[in-house]
C-alpha positions in Angstrom: 0.0 0.0 0.0 1.5 3.4 -1.0 1.5 6.4 1.3 -1.1 8.1 -0.8 -3.5 5.1 -0.5 -2.9 5.0 3.2 -4.1 8.6 3.5 -7.2 8.1 1.4 -8.1 4.9 3.1 -8.9 6.7 6.4 -10.9 9.5 4.9 -13.1 7.4 2.5 -14.5 4.5 4.7 -16.6 1.9 3.1 -20.1 1.5 4.2 -22.8 -1.1 3.6 -26.6 -0.6 3.7 -28.3 -3.3 5.8 -32.0 -3.9 5.2 -34.1 -2.5 8.0 -36.8 -4.7 9.5 -40.4 -3.9 8.6 -42.2 -1.8 11.2 -44.3 -3.7 13.7 -48.0 -3.4 13.4 -49.5 -1.2 16.1 -52.1 -2.6 18.4 -55.1 -0.5 19.2 -56.8 -1.1 22.6 -60.3 0.1 23.1 -61.2 1.5 26.5 -64.9 2.0 25.8 -67.6 -0.1 27.5 -69.7 -2.5 25.4 -73.2 -1.3 24.5 -74.7 -4.8 24.4 -74.3 -5.4 28.2 -77.1 -4.7 30.5 -76.8 -2.5 33.6 -76.0 -5.4 35.9 -73.2 -6.6 33.8 -71.8 -3.1 33.4 -71.6 -2.8 37.2 -68.8 -5.5 37.3 -66.5 -3.3 35.0 -64.5 -0.7 36.9 -65.2 2.9 36.0 -62.5 4.8 34.2 -61.2 7.6 36.4 -59.9 10.6 34.5 -56.6 11.9 36.0 -56.8 15.3 37.5 -54.4 17.8 36.0 -51.7 18.8 38.4 -50.5 22.3 38.7 -46.9 22.8 37.7 -44.7 23.9 40.6 -43.1 27.3 40.1 -39.4 27.2 39.4 -37.3 27.8 42.4 -35.5 31.1 42.4 -32.6 29.9 44.5 -29.8 27.9 42.9 -27.8 25.2 44.6 -24.2 26.1 45.7 -22.9 23.1 43.7 -24.3 24.7 40.5 -22.6 28.0 41.2 -19.2 26.3 41.8 -19.4 24.1 38.7 -16.6 24.9 36.2 -17.6 26.3 32.8 -18.1 23.9 30.0 -15.4 23.8 27.3 -16.0 25.8 24.2 -16.4 23.7 21.0 -16.0 25.0 17.5 -15.4 23.5 14.1 -12.2 24.3 12.1 -10.4 23.0 9.0 -7.0 21.5 9.6 -4.5 20.2 7.1 -1.7 17.8 7.7 0.9 18.0 4.9 4.5 17.2 4.1 6.9 15.6 1.7 6.9 11.9 1.1 10.7 11.7 0.9 12.6 13.0 3.9 10.1 15.6 4.9 8.4 16.5 8.2 4.8 16.8 9.1 3.1 20.2 9.2 -0.2 20.9 11.0 -2.2 23.9 9.8 -5.5 25.2 11.3 -7.8 27.5 9.5 -11.0 29.0 10.9 -12.3 29.3 7.3 -11.1 27.5 4.2 -11.3 30.8 2.3 -8.9 32.5 4.7 -5.4 31.9 3.4 -3.7 33.1 6.6 -3.8 30.1 9.1 -4.8 30.6 12.7 -2.1 28.1 13.7 0.8 26.6 11.8 3.1 24.1 13.5 6.1 22.2 12.1 6.4 18.8 13.8 9.7 16.8 13.9 7.8 13.6 12.9 9.0 12.4 9.5 6.1 12.0 7.0 6.8 8.3 6.5 6.7 7.6 10.3 3.5 9.5 10.7 1.8 7.5 8.0 2.9 4.3 9.8 1.3 5.6 13.0 -1.9 6.3 11.1 -2.2 2.7 9.9 -2.9 1.7 13.5 -6.1 3.7 13.4 -5.3 5.8 16.4 -3.0 8.8 16.5 -2.7 11.1 19.5 -0.2 14.0 19.3 0.4 15.8 22.5 2.3 19.1 22.6 3.4 20.1 26.1 5.1 23.3 27.3 6.3 23.7 30.9 6.1 27.3 31.8 8.0 26.8 35.1 11.1 25.7 33.1 11.0 28.7 30.7 13.3 31.7 31.1 10.6 34.0 29.7 7.7 34.6 32.2 5.5 36.0 29.5 5.2 32.5 27.9 3.1 31.5 31.0 0.6 34.3 30.4 0.5 34.6 26.6 -2.2 33.0 24.4 -1.6 29.3 24.1 -1.2 29.4 20.4 1.7 31.9 20.8 4.0 29.5 22.5 6.9 29.1 20.1 8.3 25.6 21.0 6.6 22.5 22.3 7.7 19.1 23.4 6.1 16.5 21.1 4.7 13.1 22.1 3.0 10.8 19.6 1.0 7.9 21.1 2.8 8.3 24.4 6.4 8.4 22.9 8.5 11.4 22.9 9.5 12.2 19.3 11.2 15.6 19.4 9.7 19.0 19.2 7.1 21.2 17.4 7.7 24.8 16.5 5.2 27.5 15.6 5.9 29.0 12.2 4.8 32.0 10.3 3.2 31.3 7.0 5.5 31.9 4.1 4.5 32.8 0.6 4.8 29.2 -0.4 2.5 28.1 2.4 -0.1 30.7 1.3 0.1 29.5 -2.3 -0.4 25.9 -1.2 -3.4 26.8 1.0 -4.9 28.9 -1.8 -4.6 25.9 -4.1 -6.7 23.8 -1.6 -9.4 26.4 -1.1 -12.1 24.3 -2.8 -11.1 21.2 -0.8 -12.9 20.6 2.6 -12.3 16.9 3.1 -9.8 14.9 1.1 -6.3 13.5 0.8 -3.9 13.4 -2.1 -0.9 15.1 -3.7 -0.9 18.6 -5.2 1.8 20.0 -7.5 3.2 22.8 -5.3 6.7 24.0 -4.7 7.3 23.8 -1.0 10.8 23.6 0.5 12.5 22.7 -2.8 9.9 20.0 -3.5 7.5 20.0 -6.4 4.8 17.9 -4.8 3.1 18.0 -1.4 1.1 15.2 0.3 -1.9 16.4 2.3 -4.8 15.2 4.4 -7.5 17.8 4.9 -10.6 17.5 7.1 -12.9 19.1 9.6 -11.8 19.1 13.2 -13.6 19.9 16.4 -11.6 22.4 18.4 -12.2 22.1 22.2 -10.9 25.0 24.3 -10.7 23.6 27.8 -9.0 26.5 29.5 -6.3 29.1 28.9 -3.7 26.3 29.2 -5.4 23.5 27.2 -6.7 23.2 23.7 -7.3 20.2 21.5 -8.3 19.3 17.9 -10.2 16.2 17.0 -10.7 14.8 13.6 -14.3 14.5 12.5 -14.8 11.5 10.2 -17.0 12.0 7.2 -20.6 11.1 7.6 -19.9 10.3 11.3 -18.6 6.9 10.3 -16.0 5.0 12.3 -12.5 5.4 10.9 -9.3 7.2 11.7 -9.0 8.7 15.2 -6.6 11.6 15.1 -6.3 14.2 17.9 -3.8 17.0 18.6 -3.5 18.3 22.2 -1.9 21.6 23.3 -1.1 21.7 27.1 0.8 24.2 29.1 1.8 23.2 32.6 3.1 25.5 35.4 
């Protein structure tokens, strides 16, 4: 199986339509008394008692202390993320866009994972990339208070193994041209002819991701499989510790 086929395999899952069983016939039960019974026979049947409507209790104005102390729910939004790189000796890049028509990415990270090694991890069906930053070990105190996406360097873990680092990058002109080429693609994987880091072709995997903002120190991106079908599980976590 080639690397391109491995990428397409996880974004185009096969489905089968199974015939649904016919709906069961509804049974109608009559609660009316028979008209052909005399009065003596009707006395043996219990009378139907109509339930009395109950008045709804007014909502309580006071709230419980546990509800006031509950932490806020994480914010969830949908973004478009692209994983791309060279097939020969290249590294994996992770690009997040709020809108596919916006060429400037909201987050661009260069990972130290080789493209070939990343595809091998994807063949297992589960890829979890964790990027950690320890603010206590940093010489710059501002990195502990800045927006999470502004952290310049992360320690990279892939499926529990430390595999180097991830660096935040500014989009170059080549990156903008590549993203503009993929403006009409929302979900897909393949190869596009684009000059990027002295290479003429770039392998990419593009899909919708659910962005979960847990707090000021945690954010994650989770791949949304097409048509909500089981397939590739891919998540990227950003975590800042203190």
